[in-house]
Structures are given as structure tokens and as C-alpha cells.
N, C-alpha and C positions, 0 to 999 in steps of 0.2 A: 504494500500500500504506500502511496506517495502522500506526503504532507507538504503543503505549501502555505506558509503564513502570509497573510495580507492585512493591510490596514483598512480603515473605514472607507478609503477611496479605491480599494481594490489593487493597491500597489504592494509589491513585495515588502515584507516587514521582517527584519531580523529578530529572531527569538533565541533564547538560551535554555532550551529544555534540559533539565537535570544537570545544569552547570556546564553544558557543552558550549563550545565556541559559537558566537552569534552567527546565524544564517537564517535564510527563509525557507530553504528546500531540504527536506528530510525524507527518509524512507523507513517504513516499518516492515521488517523482514522476518517472516516466519518460515523456517525451512525444515519443519519436522518430517516431511515426506522422505527426505534423504538423510537428514542430519538428526538422528535420534538423541545425540548428546547435546544438541541445541547450541553448539558453540564453535563449530568449525570455521565459519567466517570470522567471528570475533578473535579466535586464536590466531589465525593467519594474519589478520590485520594488525594485531598487537606485535607479532613477530616482525612484520615488515617495518613498523615504526621503530622497533628496537634496533634494526639494522641500519637505520638512518634514512629510510625511504618512507615518505608519507603514505598512509593508508587511512581509509575512513575510520573515524572514531565511533565507538558503539557503546550502548548501555542496554542492559537487559531490562525488559519491561513486560508486564502482563497486559494484554490488550482486551478491553471490553468495548465492543463496537455495536452501536444500536443501528443496525442496517435497515430494519423494517420500520423504525419509528415506534411510537407508543411506549408503554412501560418498559423500563430496562430490566431484563431478567438474566440471571446467570446462565440458565440453560440455553437461552436464545442468543445472548450477546457476548458470551465469553469466547474469545478466540484462542487464548493460550499464551505461552511464552514466546515473545518476539524480541528482536533486537532493533532498537532505534539507531539508525545509521545515517551518517552524513551522506548526502548525495555527491557523487563525483562531479565537481564543477570548478571553474576558474575562480579562485579566491585567494587572498593573501594567506589565509589560514588553511587552505586546502591545496589546490594545485596553483602555485604562484606564477603563472605565466601572465604576460602583459595583456591588457584588453586591446583588441584590434577593432578599429572602426571600419564600417563598410567602405568609407571613402579612402582608406589607406591603400595606396597603389604603388608607392615607391619605397625602396629600401632606405632606412632600415625598418620603417613602420610595417611594410607588407610582409616582412620576414617572421612575424609572430606577434603575440602568441597564439598557437593553435592547439586544440585537443581533438584527437580522432581515435577511432577504435577499430579493431578487427573483431566484428560481431555482427549480429543481425542488424540490418538497417532500421532506423526509425520509420514509422509509417509515412509513406509519401516521398522518402528520400531515395536518391539514386547513388549517393556516395561518389568516390573518385578512385581511380585504379592506379596502382603502383606496381611496377615489375618487381617480383620477389615477395610481395605481400598480398597481392590480389586486390580485391575491392575493400576499401576502408570507408567507414561512416564518419560523418561530421559530429562532433560533440560540442565544441565551442570554438568559434561561433557556430550557431545553428546553420544548417545548409541553406535555409531561406535568407540568411543574413550575409552569406559569403558572396563577394563580388566575383565576376568572371576573371578579373585580374588576379585576385587572391587565389582562386582555384588553380589557375594556370601556373602561378608562381610556386605554390606548394607542391603541385604535381611534378613540375620540372625539378624542383629541389630534391624531392624524394627519389626520383629516377636518377638524379645525380649521385645520391647516396648508393642506390642499387648498383651503379657502375663501379663504385669502389668496393662494395661488399662482394660482388660477384667476381671481381678480378682475383687471380690466384695470389697476387702479392698484397691484396687489400687496398690498392691505390687506384684512384680514379685516373684513367689515362689522359683525360683532358685537363683536369684541374691540378693533378699531382698531389691531391690530398688523400691521406690515409683514412680508412673508414672510421677510425676512432676519433678523427677530427670532426666527424659528422654526428656521431651518436655519443650519448653520455654513458660511458662504460660502467660507471658506478651503479647507475640504475638498471642497466640491462643485465648485469651479472646478478644482482639481487632479485630482480624480477624472475629470472630463469630459475634460480635456486628455490625461491619460495614456491613456485608452481611445481618444481620437480620434487621437493621434499614432500609435498602433499599429494603427489601423483594426481594432479588436476586433470581429469579426463577431457576437460574443455579448454585447458590452458593453451594460449597462443592462437588457436584456431577460432575461439569464441571468447568473449569477455576479456579481450586483450586491449588495454588502453595505452595510448601514447600521447606525448605532448611535445611541443617544440617551442623553445624560447625565442624571443626576438634576438637578432644577431648581436646586439650589444649586451646580452645577458648569457653567461655560461657558454660563450662562443656560438650561440644560436643552435646548440646541439639538440638532437631528438632524444628524449628520455622515454623509457619504458615504464608504464605504470599510470596510475596506481593499480595494484592487484585488485581483483574483483571476482566474487562468486565462487565460493569454495564449499558449497553444500555437498557436491558430488566428489568428495575426496576422502582420503585417509580411512578407507574401509567403510564407506557409507553404504546405504541400502541400494545404491546404484549398481553395485557388484562389479563394475568394470575396474574398480580401484581396490579389489579385495587383496591382491597379493603384493605385500610391501617389498618383496625380495626380487624385484625386477624393475627395469627402468620405466617401462610403458604399461599403461592399463590395457585391458583387452578390447576387442571390437574396434570401433572407430575412434578410440581415444587418441588424444594428441600424442605425437611421438617426440621423445626427448631430444634426439640428436639430429634427426633429419626428417622433414615432412614437407611434401610438395604443396601443402596448403598454406605454408608460411616459410618460404625458402630461406629468407634472411637468417633465421635463427640457426639453421643447420650450417649455413655458409660461415657465419662469424665464429661458430663453435669449432669449425674445422681449421681455423687459423691457429697455429701453435701458441702464439703469445697470448691471444685472447683466451684460449682454452686453459693455458697455465694459470692465468689470472682467475679463471673460473674454479680451478682446483684449489688455488691458494685461498680463495674466499670461503669455500666449503670448510676447509680445515681450520681457518680462523674462526668462522662462525660456530663451529663445533666446540670451541673453547669457551664460548659465552652464550650468545643468543640461541644457538641451536643445540646447546647442551641439554641432555635429558633432564637435568635438574631444573634448568630454567623453563623448558617447555612444560614440565609437569607442575611447576610452581604456578604458571599461568592457568593451566587446566584446573588445578585445585582451587584457585581463587574463584574462577568462574563457577565451578561446581558448588562452592559454598554459597554463592549468590542464588543459584537456581534451586539447590537442595535445602537451603536454610529454612528452618521452621519459622512460621509466623510468630510474632509476639502474642503472648497469651491474650485471647479474647479478640484478636484483630479480625478474624474471619470465622465463619461457621465451619467447624471441623468437618462437617459432612461433605463439603465441596473439596476438601483436601487441606493438608496442614502446611504445604509449601508450594511454591510455584511449580516445581517438578511434578508433585502429586496432582495438582489441578490440571496441568497440561496433559498428563497421561490419562487422567480420568476423562478428559475431553476426547482425546485422539487414540487412546490405546492403553494397554496395561503393561507395557515394557518397563523395566527397571532403569531409571536414569543412572543410578550408580553403576550398574552393569555396563551401560552404554559408555560411560566415562572410562571404566576399566578397559573396555575394548579399544577405545581411542588411544589410550596410553600405550597399550601393548602393541598396537599397530605402529605407532611412532617409534617405540623402542626398537622394534625389529627393523624398521625402515632406516633409521640413522645408522644402526650397526651394519646393515647390508651395504649402504652407500660407502661407509668408511672402508669396507673391505675391497672396494673397487679401485682404491687408490694406494699409491706408495705412501706409507705413513711417514710423518716427520721423524727425523732422527732424534734419539734421546741420548743423554749422557750417562755413562756407566756409573752404577752405584757401588761397584766393587770397593773394597776397603782401601786399596792403594790408589784409587782414582778420585779426583776431586770433582764436585759439582760446581756449577757457576756460583759466583759469590766472592767473598774475600778469600784470597789465596796468597801463597808465598812463591817467590821466584823459585823455579825448580820443581814445583808440584806438577802432576800429570793428570790429564783427562783422556777419555776415549769415548767413542760413539757406540751405541747399540742400535740395531734396526735391521732393515732389509736392504739388500744390494750393497752399494758403496755410498760413501758420503763425500761430497765436494763442499769445501768451505773456504771462506775468505776472512781476512783480518783487517780489511780496509773499509768495511761497510758496504761493499758492492755485492751484487747478486752473483752467486757462483754459477747460476745458469745464464748463459748469454742469450740475447734475442735470437729466436729461431729454434733453440732447443739444445745446442751444444754446451759443454762446459766453458765457462769464461776463461780468458787468458790468465786472470789473476787467481783462479780457483786452485786450491790444493786438494789432492786426492787423499782420502783416509779410508783404509779398510776397517771394517767393523772390529772393534776391540784393540786396534792399534794405539799404543800410548803416544800422547803428544805432550811435550813439555811446555810449561808456561814460563816465558822469559821476561814478563812484565805485564802490566795491565793490557788485556787483550779482549777485543770484541769479536765474537765468532758469529758469522752468518753462514748457516749450513742448510743444505738440502740433501736428501737421500735420492738416489737414482737406481731404479730397478728395471732393467730392460730398456726398450725403446718405444717410441710412439708418443701419442698425445698425453698419456697419463703416466709416463715413466718417472717424472720428477715429482717429489713431494712438495708441499708448501715449505717456505723458509722458516727457520727458527733462528732467532737472534738472542745470544746470551753473552754475559760479561763475566770475565775472570778479573777481579779487581785486586790490585796490590795496594795496600793501604799506606798511610791513613786515608780513608775515604771521607768525602764530605758527608756530614750528617747534621742532625738538629743541634748538636753540641758545639759545632765549629763553624757552620755556615749560617749567616743571618741575613734575612731580607731587610735592607736598610732604607730603601726608598722606592716609591711607586709613583710614577708621573702618569696619571690616567686621564687627565683633562687638560692637555696643553692649550695654549693660545694658538690661534690660526697663524699661518705664515704671514710675515709682514715685510721683511726686507726682500730685495730683488733676488738674493741668493736663496732665501727660503722659498720664495714663490717658484723659483726654477726647479727646486728639488722636491717640493712637497705638493701633493694633490689635496691634502686634507690635514686638519689640525692633529688628527690621530697619528700622522706620520712622525710626530715628535715624541711619542710615548717612549718610556723606558722603565726598566726595573733594575735596581742596583742590589747586589749582594756582596757581603764581605766575609772574609776568613777571620774569625775572632780568636783563633787558637794560636799556639806557638809552633805548629807544624805546617808543612806544606801539604795541602789536601788535594785529593784526586776527585775531579768533577765528572768523570766518566759515568754515564747512565743516570746522572741527576737530570730530572726533567719536570716540567710543569704538566700536570694531568688535568687541571681545570683552569679556566681563565684565558690562558694563551697556549699555543702549541709550540713548545720548544724543548729540545733535548740537547744536553751538552756533549753527548758522544760525538766525536769527530768535529766539534765546533772549533772556533778559532782560539778559545781559551779552555783548556781541559785540566788545569791545575792552578791553585792559588797559594802563593807564599803567605806567611803570617802577615796579617794586616792588609793584604791586597784585596782589591775590590774587582768585581766583574759586572759588566752591563749586558743586558739583552735589550735590543731596541726594535721598534717596529720597522724603521726604515733607516739604514745606515747613512745614506746620502743626506737625508733630511736632518738627522741628528748632527752630522758634521757641519751642515750649513748653519745651524743655530749655535752649536757649542764649540765649533772648531775641531781640530784633529788631535788635540792633546791627549784625549782619552781613547783614540781609535784602537790602540793596542789592547785596550781592556774590553772591547766589544766582542762578545762571544759569537754573536750572530743576530739574525732578524727573526721576528715572528710575524712577517708581513701578511700572511694569510688570515691572521686573527687580529683582534684589537681589544683593548680594555674598555669596559663599559663605563661611561661617565657617571651613570647613576649608581654604580657599584655592582660588584659581582664577587664570586668566590675565586680565590687564588689558592692552588694546591701544588706545592713543590715537594717532590719525593726524592729520596736518595737512591743510590745504585742497587739497594736491596728492596726497594719499594716502600721503605718506611718514611713517614711524614717528616719533612723538615719544617714546613710552614703550611698552615691550612686555616684560612680566615676569609671572612667576607667584609670588604670595606664598603662604605657608601659616602655620599656627599651631604648627609644630613646630620645635624646635631644628635648625639654628642661627638660624632666624628668631626675632624677639622673641616669646616665647610669651604674655606678658602681653597682647599686642594681640589675641589670640584667645580669652583666657580671663577676664581681670579687668576688662574694660570699657575698657581703654586703647586708643588708636589706634596706627596704624603711622605713624611720623614719619620723613621722610627726614633723616638726620643728616649725610650727606656728599654734597652736590651737587658732584661733580667736574666739571672743565672739560675740553672744551666740553660734554659730555653726561654726566649722571649715569649710572652703571651700576646701574640699578634691580634687576638680578637678583642682586646681591651682598647676602646677608643682613646683613653687617656694615655696610652703608651705611644701615641702618634701625635705629630703636630704638623701644621702646614709650613712649608719652607718659607724663609723670610723673603726670598726673592722669587719673582715670577720665573718660571722655567725650571725651578728646582736646583738641586746641588749635586749634579752627577760628579762622582769622584771624591766627594767630601763626606756625605752621609754621616756616619758615626764619628767623623773627625770633629764634629761640633761638640763643644764643651757645654752641656746643658746646665750644669750646676756651678760653673765658674771656679772649679777647684784646681784647674791646671791640668786636668786629664781629659782627653777627648773621650767621647762615648765609647769608641772602640777600645781605648786603653782601659776604661772602666770595666768593660766586658772581660778583657784579658785578665785584669786584676781581681775580678769578682766583686768590685765595689758598686755602690748604688750611684748611677749617673744623675740622680736627682737630689742627692744629699752630699754636700761638700765634705763632710766629716763622717764617713760611714761608721767608724767604731766609736765616735763620740769622745775622743781623747783630747780634743782641742787643737789638733793638727789636721789640716786639710789632706784629702787623699793624695793630691798631687805632691804636696810637700813630703809626705811620708814615703811615697815611691822614690822621690828624689833623694831622700835621706837614707833609704834602705831599710826603713822600719816597716812593720806589717800594718797596712791600713785597715785590716779586719780584726786586729787585736788591740784593745784599749790599753793594755799594759806594755805594749811595744812602743817605746817613745824615743825620739831623738832628743837627747838632753845631756847636759854636763852632769857627770856622775859625782865627781869630787873636785874640790879646790884645796890645795895644801901650800902653806907658806914656809919657806926655809928660814928658821930663826937666825941663821948666821948671815946669809946673803940678802934676805928680804925678797928673793925671787918667789913668784907664785907659779905653781904647776897646775895647769888646767887639764882635766882628764874627761874624755867622752867616748861613748861607744861609736864605732866607725865601721865603714864598709871598705875592705881592701880595694885599693885602686882609685877610690873617690878622692876628690880634692876639696879641702876645707879652708875657710878663712876664720881667724880668731879676732874678735874685736873686744875692746875694753872701754869702760867709761867710769868717771868718778862721781857722776851725778844723774845717770840714766837719761841725760839729755844730749850731751855731746859725746860722740863715739869716735874712737880711733882704731885703725887697723894695727894690731900688734904683729900679726903674721898672716901671710896669704900663700896660696898654692901649696898648702900642707897635704902631701900625698900620704894617705893611710896605707900602712904595710900590714896591718892586722886588724883585728876586731876591736882593739882599744888603742886610742891615740892620746899621747901626752904632749903638751906644749908649754914651754917656759915663757913667763912674762917678766923680763928684767926691769921693765918700767914701773913695776909695782913697788919698787923700793921707796920708802918714805911716805907712801900713800896711806891715809887713815882708813879709807874704804875704796873698794875696787869691785866693779861689776863686769861680768863677761857674757858674751854670746858667741855662738858658733853657727856658721851657715855653710851650706853645701854649694860649691861652685858649679854652675851649669856647664 
């Protein structure tokens, strides 16, 4: 059933049913005929969204529909458990292609956006034909809204794509463009695996949606999706999808690898590199989205919603105590829990069978004399286990070359062969078993780290410049397209050791990994920068800090209104995980006036980044790249980074409360964390024969001291300077004390 919300004038009206995103067009989908578990569509749409590809959002509902009018009765009006589903349409929150006007006839406007489908045509439509895909139907704009110029342009463009896809090398002979320059490989691979995982007997030949961006968005590429219509999948009552241990369903089911009804799919999947990306994606998804744990977690959540008992007294128990009972009382007596178990078992068998069709990723031996990835020592050994042989690289490149051979930089390792670690090493490995399109496994990347490694105790996020001012000077205008190009994040080593940054990465907020970056280690006190755009950064701040820039995160940006930043170490442990924003109690100037967010209080052992009071706005617009914790927040003579190294409080000048500032104690060699550790004169002794006074104080070997004396505590004179301590106690004579009735002394440390 279709739902269309309209206002009092009959115009579309956006609504937000059950807190779904606002829109006017919705579908009530009841698929009990084939999907007795009542969740096959919902499951696959959720999996699609988790892979990063939009699919319609859904909510389970029970439908009561007064079709005949008159009094509403359960027996006559109850329809059962349905899914409220977003209708596939162009929308910023659904398929975000540009709106095209019937008058658009020239590029780039005529190039998109379009939505079309491989499916039965809408009533009255004739569609348009494309070599390799056959007849396609218009989705948006509607066929009646499409101009002849737009029809001609899209048909010609799609046939241009066909010329590339059908070429043996995948290159259009007229344009010189590879087929991956025309299609969005990200969406095509996911679209194929989602349909293949479920054994969608209608996939690709029916219910197949596509979209094309305008040429100024995503290169104007054609995307596959959103996925649609999965009631006849995963062991449904259709029966063509009963056997999970084969690629294709029976009868006229869609074919996985080659089908004359949609030639393009077979052609792209016959190309070695596209097919390898297809294999890689399956093995990657099996580690997260397509894992049995994740799939069954989704199923269990849906089952709880459908099987959950009504609150006491909510409904007459005679009609059923849960949505599942009421649905089956209406349409049949099957057990919903049994249907859910059947669905789970089918999927367990399916993913296991698909796994066995591929060469598995290599693993690292767990034998006692072999090391697993992680922190190791020079001379430790590791080895691989798995099928076939293993090719690996240590420079971050793929051991498989385009086309399918081993790359020139790949090293061959036989299974079980020991390999010695001679320093921090990043291994990128694939197993190869036989030849052909599925000989290579997906890649595995692991790090053998020789410490000390960066972690939460030694690497501190000191500055975040998330809302820069826009470009102003001619140099900035030439280098930057947007204010965000001037963003940066600064980090510092607050330990006394040189630390290894390999495998340190941001997992939220920005996309950046220090592995193989321009800065992979930090000496004590050194800082490192990651910037959104190096050229823009250098146009504003100069090149003094260029050697401290690890790299760019240009494909992502920091949100001005605030977002979460999560930095992890090489073992996956959190270094910093916090959400900043531009509203009080956070420093508002950092999000409004061009200032940066500067860490003012690096507490020991780990700063609490989530406390707004531990941050302040930089004094100057543009922030302080390269200074960060060099700021002395409490004026005690120690920079914030030195405070962190010493373990003192950067907001208290005298941490131990002994009357001496932290900076003076560090200079004197006393302990700023111990109130009894003082820099002071310990004894004064006067020789009764000579009248000389001996001054004694605790000292630090190698430090230089100056001794001063006064008769009235107002006028002071230097009695000795440049006194180099040779031990922990220093004595100095004052011959000028002869004949003085009183004499006062003070000692200072020479800088």
C-alpha cells in the first residue's frame, strides 16, 4: 500500500511517522506470502546501510485498514504485521542526486541527476534501451517529465559506458576512459554482494535501481542501488532460493556471474581487478557487517519487536498476545520463532559456503616461537599459516599487481617459513592458491611495532583548529577553496622517549593514519601536525612547520558545530576520545572568531579531553601551531608540556605548596611534587679566628650558582658567581663578613 501525505491544498506534505526522516511518500509493505519471518526486506536494508550504501529505512507496524467503511472491526480491518518503508525517490535524505528541470538541455545540468530501474515499467511508460542492460524504466524524473534532449543524452551516455564495459580491457575506445570512471565501484560491489548473499531470485533482472549524479558530483558516475524487494530470498516460500550452498537459485532466477538479461554485471565481474575488489569486499564485510554475529544480532532485535508480548491489558488476549500471534492468527498458524530459526540457519550455511569458494586471508602462526602482530623486539620471528603461498610487502603497497600477477615489490613466503623482524614493520599480505579470478585472497595488513610506541601516556592532542577564518590574502585565496582548508590538529610527545607513531590513526572525526606518513616518530617534546590541506596551511602559517606535517586529511573535514575525535594507538587502544563543540561551557571563540581549541590542562597520566575546562581558545586568530603546550598557563616558568613531563599541575604555580614555584624548583633541582624538597641554605658557620662565614647549601652537580650577601636585606652584593657544584653539597666562603655585626645570604641558580 502506498501512503502519500498532502496538505489542505492537496500538495505534498512532509511527515515524520515514528520519528522517520521527513517525507511525503511512504509504503506499507506486507510480505507474508513469501517472507514468513516478516523481516527479510528490513534485514537486507539494514545491512546495506551498515555497508555505507543507502537503503530505505523501515519500522514494523500493525496495520488496521477500514477498507469497506462503517464500524472498525478486528476481524474485518486487521491486516497484520507490515513494514512502513521509505519510498525510493530523489531526496537529500534518500537518494541524493540533483533535481533536473525539464528545461535543462546543456551540460552540466543535462548530465543529472537521474534515477532509473531494471524492472517492470510503470503503466503507460515505454522506458529507454541501453546495450548491455536492455530496457530501463524512468524513476526520477518521471518519463512524462523527461525532455527529448535529456532522453537522448542519457541514452548516449549509457551506451558510452557499455562500450567501455564490453571492451576486453574495460576502456572505451573512443573516449579512452576506463569503465570504473563511469560507474561508482563502491556501490556496484555492495549492490552485487547484498543480492548475492540473499540469493535474490529477482536481483538485477527485476527490482534493480540505478542513479546517476550530475557531472560535477562524484564524477557524474552511475551508482547501483538502492537495493529493493527481498521477500523472495534466503529460503523463502518461493522455493527457488531454498539451497544456500550454490550461487544461483533454481528456475528462472537471476544468475550471479553471467546473465544475458543484464550483460553488464557479468562483463564487469569478468575483469580481474574488479573481481578482486569484489573478493576483497566479501572478506572485509565478513569481519563486520556480514559476520554471523552481526546478522543474527539484527535478526534478534527484529524478532523481539515482532514477538514481544503486549503490555498487560493493552489488547484483548483473545486476538493474540503479540504482533506475531495476531499476524499468524490472521494468515496462518506457523510459528514465527521457527521461521526466524530457519532464516538464521539458512544464512549461517550461506556465508560459510561462500567463504569456502575463496582463498582465505593468510593468518599469523601462533606457535610458541612465533610472534603475533603487536609490540615486538628486533630479532623476533613470525610466519604465515593458510592455503597456497603468501606474497607480502613492507612498503604499504599491494602484493598483487593490477591484472593479477604478483607485484615487483612483493616477497614470497611459504607457509610456516620464519621471517625475522629487523625493526618496526608493516606487513601487507595476500594468500594465493592456484590461478584464475579467485586465486588471490583479500589483503591483510598488520604491524610489528618496536617500541616505545605512542600511547595515551606519551602522546597528547594539544590543539584542534576546527573553524578557521576564510582565506583573505592573495596567497591564501590561491591555495584554498574553503575556510576548512586551514584546519589542523596538533599532537605532542610529552615523554622522555622517542615514540613510534606507526599504526596510530584517527577512527572518528577525520580519516588519517600515521603509517607511512611523513612523520612516523617523535622525539621528546616534539610536536606533529595533521592538516586538511598542506598548501593552504603553508600559505597562512609559512613553511617553518612543514617538516612537522605528517600529512593531509583532505577527504574529510572537522565539523564547526562539533563532533567526536577518536585517536587510537598501534594496538587499537584509545589515546584520545572526546566530543568538542562550539557552545558554552566549551570555549566559544574557537568556533566563532577564528581561534583554535588549545589544551590548557594536560593532567597526568592522561588528559581528560572531555572536560571543557581543560581547553581554552587560542589568544590569536588562527591558533598556535607548533606552540600548543609550550604556553605557560600558570606563569610558573614551565611550559605546559614541561609541566606534563614533570607531572606538575599546569594551572597551579606551586604544585607541592612549599613556597617555591614549579619552574624554580626544576631549575634548582628540587622535587616540585615534594613539599619537603627545598632549595635552601642549610647552614651558616663563622670562623672565630678569621671572621670568615661559610655558606652551605644542597646542590645539583654541574649546576652553576651565585652567592649574594646583604647587611640590611635591602642592598645586595655578589660575593661569588659561577660557582660550579661538584657534588650534592656546596660550601662557599665569604671573606667580606669580617667585622660585620649581621650578614644575610641568598643563593640563586644561574640559567
